C-alpha positions as CSV (number, residue, x, y, z in Angstrom):
1,M,4.8,-5.2,-13.6
2,V,6.7,-4.8,-16.9
3,G,8.6,-8.0,-16.1
4,C,5.3,-9.9,-15.3
5,Q,3.9,-8.6,-18.6
6,S,7.0,-9.7,-20.5
7,L,6.7,-13.2,-19.0
8,Q,3.1,-13.3,-19.9
9,N,3.9,-12.5,-23.6
10,G,6.7,-15.2,-23.7
11,G,9.6,-12.8,-23.0
12,E,12.3,-12.9,-20.5
13,L,12.6,-11.2,-17.1
14,E,15.3,-8.5,-17.2
15,I,16.8,-6.0,-14.8
16,A,15.9,-3.3,-17.3
17,H,12.2,-3.9,-16.6
18,L,12.7,-2.2,-13.2
19,F,13.4,1.1,-14.9
20,T,11.3,0.9,-18.1
21,C,8.3,2.8,-16.6
22,F,10.5,5.7,-15.5
23,R,11.6,6.2,-19.1
24,K,8.1,5.7,-20.5
25,N,5.8,7.7,-18.1
26,P,7.8,9.1,-15.2
27,S,5.5,12.1,-14.6
28,G,2.4,9.9,-14.0
29,L,4.2,7.6,-11.6
30,I,5.7,10.6,-9.7
31,A,2.2,12.1,-9.5
32,L,0.8,8.9,-8.1
33,G,3.6,8.9,-5.5
34,G,2.8,12.5,-4.7
35,V,-0.9,11.7,-4.2
36,N,0.1,8.8,-1.9
37,L,2.5,11.0,0.1
38,V,0.2,13.9,0.5
39,G,-2.7,11.6,1.4
40,L,-0.7,9.7,4.1
41,I,0.5,13.0,5.6
42,L,-3.0,14.4,5.8
43,I,-4.4,11.2,7.3
44,S,-1.6,11.1,9.8
45,I,-2.2,14.6,10.9
46,I,-6.0,13.9,11.3
47,V,-5.2,10.7,13.3
48,L,-2.7,12.6,15.5
49,V,-5.2,15.5,16.2
50,L,-8.0,13.1,16.9
51,G,-5.8,10.8,19.1
52,G,-4.7,13.6,21.3
53,E,-1.9,13.4,23.9
54,A,-2.6,9.6,24.6
55,L,-1.9,8.6,21.0
56,R,1.2,10.9,20.9
57,A,2.6,9.3,24.0
58,M,1.8,5.8,22.8
59,L,3.6,6.5,19.4
60,A,6.6,7.9,21.3
61,G,7.1,4.3,22.4
62,G,7.4,5.0,26.1
63,Q,9.6,8.0,25.6
64,G,8.1,10.4,28.0
65,S,5.2,9.7,30.2
66,L,3.2,6.7,28.8
67,D,0.8,6.4,31.7
68,M,-1.6,3.4,31.7
69,E,-4.3,5.5,33.4
70,M,-4.1,8.0,30.7
71,M,-4.3,5.3,28.1
72,A,-7.3,3.8,29.8
73,A,-9.0,7.1,30.1
74,N,-8.3,8.0,26.5
75,G,-8.6,4.6,24.9
76,N,-11.8,5.5,23.1
77,Q,-10.2,8.6,21.7
78,V,-7.2,6.6,20.4
79,L,-9.5,3.9,19.0
80,L,-11.6,6.6,17.2
81,A,-8.4,8.1,15.8
82,F,-7.3,4.7,14.4
83,L,-10.7,3.9,13.0
84,V,-11.0,7.3,11.3
85,G,-7.4,6.8,9.9
86,L,-8.4,3.4,8.5
87,A,-11.6,4.8,7.0
88,L,-9.6,7.5,5.2
89,Y,-6.7,5.2,4.2
90,V,-8.8,2.4,2.6
91,P,-10.2,4.6,-0.2
92,L,-6.8,6.0,-0.8
93,A,-5.3,2.5,-1.1
94,M,-8.1,1.4,-3.4
95,A,-7.5,4.4,-5.7
96,L,-3.8,3.7,-5.8
97,W,-3.9,-0.1,-5.9
98,L,-4.1,-0.7,-9.6
99,S,-3.4,2.9,-10.9
100,P,0.4,2.5,-11.2
101,V,-0.1,-0.5,-13.5
102,L,-2.6,1.5,-15.7
103,V,-0.3,4.5,-15.7
104,A,2.9,2.6,-16.5
105,L,1.6,0.0,-19.0
106,H,-1.2,2.0,-20.7
107,D,-0.3,5.7,-20.3
108,T,-3.6,6.2,-18.6
109,K,-3.8,9.7,-17.1
110,V,-3.5,9.8,-13.2
111,I,-7.0,10.8,-12.3
112,P,-8.8,8.3,-14.6
113,A,-6.3,5.6,-13.5
114,M,-7.1,6.3,-9.8
115,K,-10.9,6.3,-10.6
116,L,-10.6,2.9,-12.5
117,S,-8.6,1.5,-9.7
118,F,-11.1,2.6,-7.0
119,I,-14.1,1.3,-8.9
120,A,-12.3,-2.0,-9.6
121,C,-11.4,-2.4,-5.9
122,L,-14.9,-1.5,-4.9
123,K,-16.4,-4.1,-7.3
124,N,-13.9,-6.6,-5.8
125,I,-14.0,-5.5,-2.2
126,L,-14.1,-8.8,-0.6
127,P,-11.0,-10.2,-2.4
128,F,-9.4,-6.8,-1.8
129,L,-9.9,-7.0,2.0
130,V,-9.0,-10.7,2.1
131,Y,-5.7,-10.0,0.2
132,G,-5.0,-7.1,2.6
133,V,-5.5,-9.2,5.7
134,I,-3.4,-12.1,4.3
135,V,-0.6,-9.7,3.5
136,L,-0.8,-8.1,7.0
137,V,-0.7,-11.5,8.7
138,L,2.3,-12.7,6.6
139,Q,4.1,-9.4,7.2
140,I,3.6,-9.8,11.0
141,I,4.7,-13.5,10.9
142,I,7.8,-12.5,8.9
143,A,8.4,-9.6,11.3
144,L,8.2,-12.0,14.3
145,L,10.6,-14.4,12.6
146,L,12.9,-11.4,12.3
147,G,12.7,-10.9,16.0
148,I,16.1,-12.3,16.5
149,I,17.4,-9.1,15.0
150,S,17.4,-6.2,17.4
151,I,15.3,-3.6,15.6
152,S,11.9,-2.0,16.3
153,L,8.7,-3.6,15.3
154,T,8.1,-0.9,12.6
155,G,11.5,-1.7,11.1
156,R,10.7,-5.5,11.2
157,L,7.4,-4.9,9.4
158,T,9.2,-2.7,6.8
159,I,11.8,-5.5,6.2
160,A,9.0,-8.0,6.0
161,L,7.2,-6.0,3.3
162,V,10.4,-5.7,1.3
163,L,11.0,-9.5,1.6
164,M,7.4,-10.1,0.4
165,L,7.7,-7.9,-2.8
166,P,8.7,-10.8,-5.1
167,V,5.4,-12.5,-4.2
168,L,3.2,-9.3,-3.9
169,I,4.1,-7.8,-7.3
170,P,3.2,-10.9,-9.4
171,A,0.0,-11.2,-7.2
172,L,-0.9,-7.7,-8.0
173,Y,-0.3,-8.2,-11.8
174,V,-2.5,-11.3,-11.7
175,S,-5.3,-9.3,-10.1
176,Y,-4.8,-6.5,-12.7
177,K,-5.2,-9.2,-15.5
178,D,-8.3,-10.6,-13.9
179,I,-9.9,-7.2,-13.4
180,F,-8.8,-5.6,-16.6
181,P,-8.6,-8.6,-19.1
182,S,-8.9,-6.4,-22.2
183,Y,-6.0,-4.2,-21.1
184,A,-3.8,-7.2,-20.2
185,I,-4.5,-9.0,-23.5
186,Q,-3.9,-6.0,-25.7
187,S,-0.7,-4.7,-24.0
188,K,2.8,-5.5,-25.2
189,P,6.0,-4.7,-23.3
């Protein structure tokens, strides 16, 4: 984000931009990472509890007794678990979407940054959802293209996300500039 901001202000892209925010406001970024980690752990626990044995067997990837009859009998329970997980994850993602930019570039406190991010995403819910679907589809396409490598689907999706970062970060910066134009205009690297 600092690199994108530098380019916007006529500067150069430098390797040092990767570490600037950790010198400027590391506690805020670490706090956001902690909120994300704790949120994901709690959501995962809730999903696993709601999904029951059928979900645990499915996530085990066939290790153990993945019985199709059990899956058919418990399909509604697994679907409910995933839907509840999604309903809990989307607000977390909305609160964390733009908050790192606000914390890193403007020294906004963590809670106000999360509130601003959530409200901004809520006001722009359709673009937020379309962007999410596009990223997911691209991630799956890249993961399928990586299918020649013998790794799990989860590993391929992770590699696909890493490969997409050079496009995702500038796209996130552009959305930040559009949503918070007064911040973007006033800020200097």
